[in-house]
C-alpha positions as CSV (number, residue, x, y, z in Angstrom):
1,M,-7.0,26.5,63.5
2,F,-5.4,26.6,60.1
3,I,-7.7,29.5,59.2
4,D,-6.5,31.4,62.2
5,V,-2.9,30.9,61.2
6,V,-3.6,32.1,57.7
7,L,-5.4,35.1,59.1
8,A,-2.6,35.9,61.4
9,L,-0.1,35.6,58.6
10,G,-2.2,37.8,56.4
11,G,-2.4,40.4,59.2
12,L,1.3,40.3,59.6
13,V,1.9,40.8,55.8
14,V,-0.6,43.7,55.7
15,G,0.9,45.3,58.8
16,A,4.4,45.0,57.4
17,G,3.4,46.6,54.2
18,A,1.6,49.4,55.9
19,G,4.7,50.0,58.1
20,I,7.0,50.0,55.0
21,F,4.7,52.5,53.3
22,I,4.6,54.8,56.3
23,R,8.4,54.7,56.8
24,D,9.0,55.6,53.1
25,T,6.5,58.5,53.4
26,L,8.2,59.8,56.5
27,A,11.7,59.4,55.0
28,K,10.6,61.4,51.9
29,K,9.3,64.2,54.0
30,K,12.5,64.3,56.1
31,M,14.5,64.4,52.9
32,A,12.5,67.3,51.5
33,G,12.8,69.2,54.8
34,A,16.6,68.6,55.0
35,E,17.1,69.8,51.4
36,E,15.1,72.9,52.1
37,K,17.1,73.6,55.2
38,A,20.4,73.0,53.4
39,E,19.4,75.3,50.6
40,K,18.4,78.0,53.2
41,I,21.7,77.7,55.0
42,L,23.6,77.9,51.7
43,N,21.7,81.0,50.7
44,E,22.4,82.6,54.0
45,A,26.1,81.8,53.7
46,K,26.2,83.2,50.2
47,Q,24.5,86.4,51.5
48,K,27.0,86.7,54.4
49,A,29.9,86.1,52.1
50,Q,28.7,88.8,49.8
51,E,28.3,91.2,52.7
52,S,31.8,90.4,54.0
53,L,33.2,91.0,50.6
54,M,31.5,94.4,50.4
55,E,32.9,95.3,53.8
56,A,36.4,94.2,52.9
57,K,36.2,96.3,49.7
58,D,35.1,99.3,51.7
59,K,38.0,98.9,54.2
60,A,40.5,98.5,51.4
61,L,39.3,101.7,49.7
62,K,39.4,103.5,53.0
63,M,42.9,102.3,53.7
64,A,44.1,103.3,50.3
65,E,42.6,106.8,50.8
66,D,44.3,107.1,54.2
67,S,47.6,106.0,52.7
68,K,47.4,108.6,49.9
69,R,46.5,111.3,52.5
70,E,49.5,110.3,54.7
71,E,51.8,110.2,51.7
72,T,50.7,113.7,50.7
73,E,51.3,115.0,54.2
74,R,54.8,113.4,54.4
75,R,55.7,114.9,51.0
76,R,54.6,118.3,52.2
77,E,56.7,117.9,55.5
78,L,59.7,116.8,53.4
79,N,59.4,119.8,51.1
80,E,59.2,122.2,54.1
81,A,62.2,120.5,55.7
82,Q,64.2,120.8,52.5
83,K,63.3,124.5,52.2
84,R,64.5,125.0,55.9
85,L,67.8,123.2,55.1
86,E,68.4,125.2,52.0
87,K,67.7,128.4,54.0
88,R,70.2,127.3,56.7
89,E,72.8,126.5,54.2
90,E,72.5,130.0,52.7
91,T,72.8,131.5,56.2
92,F,75.9,129.4,56.9
93,D,77.5,130.3,53.7
94,A,77.0,134.0,54.5
95,K,78.5,133.5,58.0
96,I,81.5,131.7,56.6
97,L,82.2,134.4,54.1
98,E,81.9,137.0,56.9
99,L,84.3,135.0,59.2
100,E,86.8,134.7,56.4
101,D,86.6,138.4,55.8
102,K,87.2,139.0,59.6
103,K,90.1,136.5,59.6
104,T,91.7,138.4,56.7
105,K,91.4,141.7,58.5
106,L,92.7,140.2,61.8
107,D,95.7,138.7,60.0
108,E,96.5,142.1,58.6
109,K,96.2,143.7,62.0
110,S,98.4,141.0,63.6
111,K,101.1,141.8,61.0
112,Q,100.8,145.4,61.9
113,V,101.1,144.6,65.6
114,D,104.2,142.4,64.9
115,N,105.8,145.3,63.0
116,L,105.1,147.7,65.8
117,K,106.5,145.3,68.4
118,A,109.7,144.9,66.3
119,Q,110.0,148.7,66.0
120,V,109.5,149.1,69.8
121,E,112.1,146.4,70.6
122,A,114.5,148.1,68.2
123,I,113.9,151.4,70.0
124,K,114.3,149.8,73.4
125,A,117.5,148.1,72.4
126,E,118.8,151.4,71.0
127,E,117.8,153.3,74.2
128,M,119.4,150.5,76.3
129,T,122.6,150.8,74.4
130,K,122.6,154.6,74.9
131,L,121.9,154.2,78.6
132,E,124.7,151.6,79.0
133,T,127.1,153.9,77.1
134,I,126.2,156.9,79.3
135,A,126.3,154.9,82.6
136,G,129.3,152.9,81.7
137,L,127.5,149.7,83.0
138,S,125.8,146.8,81.3
139,K,122.2,145.8,82.1
140,A,123.3,142.9,84.4
141,Q,125.8,145.1,86.2
142,A,123.2,147.8,86.7
143,E,120.6,145.3,88.1
144,E,123.2,143.8,90.4
145,R,124.2,147.3,91.7
146,I,120.5,148.2,92.3
147,M,119.8,144.9,94.1
148,S,122.9,145.5,96.3
149,M,121.7,149.0,97.2
150,V,118.2,147.8,98.0
151,E,119.5,144.9,100.1
152,E,121.9,147.2,102.0
153,T,119.3,149.9,102.7
154,S,116.4,147.5,103.4
155,R,118.1,144.5,105.0
156,E,117.0,145.2,108.5
157,A,113.4,145.9,107.4
158,I,113.4,142.6,105.4
159,E,114.7,140.7,108.4
160,N,112.2,142.2,110.7
161,R,109.4,141.5,108.2
162,I,110.5,137.9,107.9
163,R,110.7,137.4,111.7
164,K,107.2,139.0,112.1
165,V,105.6,136.8,109.4
166,Q,107.4,133.7,110.7
167,A,106.4,134.4,114.3
168,R,102.8,135.2,113.4
169,D,102.5,132.0,111.3
170,E,104.1,129.9,114.0
171,E,101.9,131.3,116.7
172,E,98.8,130.7,114.6
173,F,99.7,127.2,113.5
174,E,101.0,126.3,117.0
175,A,97.7,127.4,118.5
176,K,95.7,125.3,116.1
177,A,97.9,122.3,116.6
178,R,97.8,122.6,120.4
179,N,94.0,122.9,120.2
180,I,93.6,119.8,118.0
181,L,96.2,117.7,120.1
182,S,94.7,118.8,123.4
183,M,91.3,117.8,122.3
184,A,92.5,114.4,121.2
185,V,94.4,113.8,124.5
186,M,91.5,115.1,126.5
187,K,89.0,112.8,124.8
188,F,91.2,109.8,125.1
189,A,92.5,109.0,128.6
190,S,93.8,105.5,129.4
191,S,95.7,104.1,132.3
192,V,99.5,104.1,132.0
193,V,101.2,101.0,133.3
194,V,104.9,100.4,132.8
195,D,105.7,96.7,132.1
196,A,108.8,95.1,133.3
197,T,111.1,93.3,130.9
198,T,111.9,90.5,133.3
199,T,109.5,87.7,134.3
200,I,109.3,86.6,138.0
201,V,107.6,83.3,139.0
202,E,106.6,83.0,142.6
203,L,107.2,79.7,144.4
204,P,105.2,78.3,147.3
205,S,108.5,77.4,149.1
206,D,112.2,77.4,148.5
207,E,112.0,73.6,148.4
208,M,110.4,73.9,145.0
209,K,113.7,75.4,143.5
210,G,115.4,72.0,144.0
211,R,112.5,70.1,142.3
212,I,112.6,72.6,139.4
213,I,116.3,72.1,139.0
214,G,115.9,68.3,139.2
215,K,118.5,65.6,139.5
216,E,121.7,66.8,137.9
217,G,119.8,69.7,136.5
218,R,117.8,67.6,134.0
219,N,114.4,69.4,134.7
220,I,115.7,72.9,134.3
221,K,117.7,72.0,131.3
222,A,114.6,70.4,129.6
223,L,112.6,73.5,130.5
224,E,115.2,75.9,129.1
225,H,115.7,73.8,125.9
226,L,111.9,73.5,125.2
227,T,111.2,77.2,125.9
228,G,114.4,78.9,124.6
229,T,114.8,80.9,127.8
230,E,117.2,81.0,130.7
231,I,115.9,80.3,134.2
232,I,117.9,82.0,137.0
233,V,117.6,80.3,140.4
234,D,119.4,82.5,142.9
235,D,119.1,83.4,146.6
236,T,115.9,85.4,146.1
237,P,113.4,83.9,148.6
238,G,110.2,82.4,147.1
239,A,110.9,83.3,143.5
240,I,112.9,82.5,140.4
241,T,113.6,84.7,137.3
242,I,113.0,83.9,133.7
243,S,115.4,85.6,131.3
244,G,115.1,85.7,127.5
245,F,115.0,88.3,124.7
246,S,111.6,87.1,123.4
247,P,108.6,88.0,125.6
248,I,106.5,85.2,124.0
249,R,109.1,82.6,125.1
250,R,109.2,84.0,128.6
251,Q,105.4,83.8,128.8
252,V,105.4,80.2,127.6
253,C,108.0,79.3,130.3
254,R,106.2,81.2,133.0
255,R,102.9,79.4,132.3
256,A,104.5,76.0,132.0
257,L,106.2,76.6,135.4
258,E,103.0,77.7,137.0
259,T,101.3,74.5,135.7
260,L,104.1,72.3,136.9
261,I,104.1,73.9,140.4
262,A,100.4,73.5,140.7
263,D,100.5,69.9,139.5
264,G,103.5,69.0,141.6
265,R,104.8,66.4,139.1
266,I,108.0,67.8,137.7
267,H,109.9,65.6,135.3
268,P,111.0,65.9,131.6
269,A,108.0,64.2,130.1
270,R,105.6,66.3,132.2
271,I,107.6,69.4,131.4
272,E,107.1,68.8,127.6
273,E,103.4,68.4,128.1
274,S,103.1,71.6,130.1
275,V,105.1,73.6,127.6
276,N,102.9,72.4,124.7
277,E,99.8,73.1,126.7
278,A,101.2,76.6,127.5
279,K,101.9,77.3,123.9
280,S,98.3,76.3,122.9
281,N,96.7,78.4,125.6
282,L,99.0,81.4,124.8
283,A,98.1,81.1,121.0
284,V,94.4,81.3,121.9
285,E,95.0,84.3,124.2
286,I,97.2,86.1,121.6
287,K,94.5,85.8,118.9
288,K,91.8,86.9,121.4
289,A,93.9,90.0,122.3
290,G,94.2,90.9,118.6
291,E,90.5,90.5,118.1
292,E,89.7,92.6,121.2
293,A,92.0,95.4,119.9
294,L,90.2,95.4,116.5
295,S,86.8,95.5,118.2
296,T,87.9,98.3,120.5
297,L,88.7,100.5,117.5
298,G,85.6,99.5,115.5
299,I,87.6,97.6,112.8
300,P,85.6,94.5,111.6
301,V,87.5,91.4,112.7
302,S,86.5,89.6,109.5
303,S,88.2,92.2,107.4
304,I,91.7,91.3,108.8
305,D,93.4,88.0,108.1
306,P,93.4,85.7,111.2
307,K,97.2,85.3,110.9
308,L,97.7,89.1,111.0
309,T,95.3,89.3,114.0
310,S,97.5,86.8,115.8
311,I,100.6,88.8,115.0
312,L,98.9,91.9,116.4
313,G,97.9,90.0,119.6
314,R,101.6,89.0,120.1
315,M,102.2,92.7,120.9
316,K,100.4,92.2,124.1
317,F,103.6,90.6,125.4
318,R,106.0,93.1,123.8
319,T,107.2,96.2,125.5
320,S,109.0,99.4,124.3
321,Y,110.8,101.4,127.0
322,G,108.5,99.6,129.5
323,Q,105.4,100.6,127.6
324,N,103.1,97.8,126.4
325,A,103.2,97.7,122.6
326,L,99.6,96.6,122.0
327,Q,98.2,99.3,124.4
328,H,100.5,101.9,122.8
329,S,99.2,100.9,119.3
330,I,95.5,101.2,120.5
331,E,96.3,104.6,121.9
332,V,98.0,105.7,118.7
333,A,95.0,104.5,116.6
334,T,92.4,106.2,118.8
335,M,94.2,109.6,118.9
336,A,95.1,109.4,115.2
337,G,91.4,108.9,114.4
338,M,90.5,111.9,116.5
339,I,93.1,114.1,114.9
340,A,92.1,113.0,111.5
341,G,88.5,113.9,112.2
342,E,89.5,117.4,113.2
343,L,91.7,117.8,110.1
344,G,89.3,116.2,107.6
345,A,91.6,113.3,106.8
346,D,90.7,109.6,106.3
347,V,89.7,108.6,109.9
348,F,89.5,104.9,109.2
349,A,92.9,104.8,107.4
350,C,94.5,106.7,110.3
351,K,92.9,104.3,112.9
352,K,94.0,101.2,110.9
353,G,97.5,102.7,110.2
354,G,97.9,103.7,113.9
355,L,97.0,100.2,115.1
356,F,99.5,98.5,112.7
357,H,102.2,101.1,112.7
358,D,104.4,99.1,115.1
359,I,103.4,95.6,113.9
360,G,107.0,94.9,113.1
361,K,107.8,94.9,116.8
362,A,105.7,91.7,117.2
363,V,108.3,89.7,115.3
364,D,111.5,91.8,115.4
365,H,113.0,89.4,117.9
366,D,112.7,86.6,115.3
367,M,113.5,88.5,112.1
368,A,116.5,90.6,111.1
369,G,116.0,94.3,110.3
370,A,114.4,97.4,111.9
371,H,110.7,97.2,112.9
372,P,109.5,99.9,110.5
373,E,110.7,97.9,107.4
374,I,109.6,94.6,108.9
375,G,106.1,96.1,109.5
376,Y,106.0,97.5,106.0
377,N,106.7,94.0,104.5
378,I,104.1,92.3,106.8
379,L,101.4,94.7,105.8
380,K,102.4,94.4,102.1
381,K,102.2,90.6,102.4
382,F,98.7,90.7,103.7
383,G,97.4,92.9,100.9
384,F,97.2,96.3,102.5
385,P,97.3,99.3,100.1
386,E,100.6,101.1,99.7
387,D,99.5,104.2,101.6
388,M,98.6,102.0,104.6
389,C,101.8,100.1,104.4
390,Y,103.8,103.3,104.3
391,Q,102.5,104.4,107.7
392,S,104.7,101.7,109.3
393,I,107.7,103.6,107.9
394,A,106.3,107.1,108.1
395,H,106.2,107.3,111.9
396,H,110.0,107.1,111.9
397,E,110.6,109.6,109.1
398,D,111.3,113.3,109.6
399,K,108.8,114.5,107.1
400,P,106.2,111.9,106.1
401,R,104.9,112.4,102.6
402,T,101.2,111.8,103.4
403,L,98.8,113.6,105.7
404,E,97.8,110.3,107.3
405,G,101.5,109.5,107.9
406,V,102.0,112.9,109.7
407,I,98.9,112.2,111.9
408,V,100.1,108.7,112.9
409,K,103.6,110.1,113.6
410,A,102.1,112.8,115.8
411,A,99.8,110.3,117.7
412,D,102.8,108.0,118.2
413,A,104.8,110.8,119.7
414,I,101.9,111.8,122.0
415,S,101.4,108.3,123.3
416,G,105.1,107.7,123.8
417,A,105.7,111.1,125.5
418,R,102.8,110.9,128.0
419,P,104.1,111.2,131.6
420,G,104.8,107.7,132.9
421,A,104.2,106.0,129.6
422,R,107.8,105.0,129.1
423,K,110.9,104.6,131.3
424,N,114.5,105.1,130.5
425,T,117.6,104.2,132.5
426,I,119.6,107.0,134.0
427,E,122.4,106.1,131.6
428,Q,120.2,106.4,128.5
429,Y,118.8,109.7,129.9
430,I,122.2,111.3,130.4
431,Q,123.4,110.0,127.1
432,R,120.5,111.6,125.3
433,L,121.1,115.0,127.0
434,E,124.8,114.8,126.1
435,E,124.1,114.0,122.5
436,L,121.6,116.9,122.4
437,E,124.1,119.4,123.7
438,K,126.9,118.1,121.5
439,T,124.7,118.5,118.4
440,A,124.0,122.1,119.2
441,T,127.6,123.0,119.9
442,S,128.8,121.5,116.6
443,F,127.7,124.7,114.8
444,P,130.1,127.6,114.3
445,G,129.4,130.7,116.4
446,V,127.8,128.7,119.3
447,D,129.4,129.5,122.7
448,K,127.5,127.2,125.0
449,A,124.4,124.9,124.9
450,Y,122.3,123.5,127.8
451,A,119.6,120.8,127.7
452,I,116.8,121.6,130.1
453,Q,113.3,120.4,131.0
454,A,114.3,116.7,130.8
455,G,115.6,117.2,127.3
456,R,112.5,118.9,126.0
457,E,114.4,122.2,125.3
458,I,117.9,123.2,124.3
459,R,119.1,126.7,125.0
460,V,121.9,127.8,122.8
461,F,124.1,130.9,123.6
462,V,125.9,132.3,120.6
463,E,128.7,134.8,120.2
464,P,127.2,138.2,119.3
465,T,130.1,139.2,117.1
466,A,129.9,136.0,115.0
467,V,126.2,135.6,114.7
468,D,123.8,138.4,113.9
469,D,120.0,138.5,114.4
470,Y,119.3,137.1,110.9
471,A,121.9,134.4,111.3
472,A,120.5,133.4,114.7
473,F,117.2,132.9,113.1
474,Q,118.7,130.6,110.5
475,L,120.9,128.8,113.1
476,A,117.8,127.8,115.1
477,K,116.4,126.1,112.0
478,N,119.6,124.3,111.2
479,I,120.0,123.0,114.8
480,A,116.4,121.8,114.8
481,Q,116.9,120.0,111.4
482,K,120.1,118.3,112.6
483,I,118.4,117.1,115.8
484,E,115.5,115.7,113.8
485,S,117.9,113.9,111.3
486,E,120.4,112.5,113.8
487,L,118.8,112.0,117.2
488,Q,115.9,109.8,118.4
489,Y,113.6,111.3,121.0
490,P,110.0,111.2,122.1
491,G,107.8,114.2,121.5
492,E,109.4,117.4,120.4
493,I,112.5,119.6,121.4
494,K,112.3,123.3,121.5
495,V,115.4,125.1,120.3
496,T,116.0,128.6,121.8
497,I,118.8,130.8,120.5
498,I,120.1,133.5,122.9
499,R,122.2,136.3,121.5
500,E,123.3,138.8,124.1
501,T,125.5,141.9,123.6
502,R,127.1,143.4,126.7
503,V,129.0,146.7,126.5
504,V,131.2,147.6,129.5
505,E,132.8,151.0,130.0
506,Y,134.4,152.5,133.1
507,A,134.1,156.1,134.3
508,R,137.4,157.3,135.9
């Protein structure tokens, strides 16, 4: 067994030695192969580096040659440009010399012309002196005498010519104006309803009058105090009348009364609730009326301040000579837009100006001043441009300074003068006719004056010995201007001058 162990150990030693020898041999072979491979890679790298260096040198040489060639080309272009500039400078110098020469010659000719003018003026003055000496008149006296002779001999011809031109222009302009206005009126036709200025509340029975008055009049006093109106309870069966200068207050009172009558409970506390409820409902209706007016005319509601929209809606409960103010404003805006379209004016500005031209009437019961100025200040406050604000004043001016103002004024006159649109009392009507005749007879040479056609025409009879044809022509203008400046009237008034000469002789 010991021998076996020894043999085994000997085998192990021999095996180990053989393994170590084989490993060293293999390692040496690998080292030799790696060194060869490394040397090969190094040689390849050196060769590539040398090739890259050669390529870089070639590129550098090529770039240097290209740069030299470009530089040569640029130098050549610069030389050519310099030559062209030198040539232009020579040309300019030659032209400047030529111009200076021409200027010198022109100066000399100008001096010659001035000398000739002086000589001519001297000759003219000398001739004029001789003429004045011969005629015994100065130049001014001669001109005056010639003008007088021409005026005397040609006065009738000049008057006839003036009348013909004036008549022709008036006929032409009147035809165009009638055509435009008739088209506007024809395209826009709305119902005409005259509003009453008093408010009537119907009652279910006369017994309700006592309940409205209340014990010792406390109910009617509370209602009048809260609404700012006067309630008239008279012998009229089944109705009471609300009186007040403000249409808004009358509407609040009417609605509160109708609510109280329908409810049946009438006492001061309930009256206060009804009045507040009526005010809230009326405010909503007023704003809605303003928005509907804007929508009707195609004006964006969002472009108008809500407060101004509410002020516009208040005109629904405002009347002018019985004509509803809001409906009148809508008519004016619509017709103003149509007329502006025909004349080439700003249609939107005329529509907007026509709608707000009477906005002052919505608050003139609560503010001091005339409604044109109040309207101007309201529109100014809400940021409207000056031309738009001016239209509130323009429709009451004799000669508006803007085309849009003239258009709105014409549309306002059309709407107010439509048959049935407004109503006047017989006293106002007679007073207007008397003022019209008095204005015409205030001029010298007028014999009689008659207002006819409901005040649409004034016929003036003049004394033929005091007023000739030319003076009659001027008199008609003066009367028309005075009527425009002093009187207020809807539409227009025709002034007709009648000059009649009667010669009577008897044969005996």
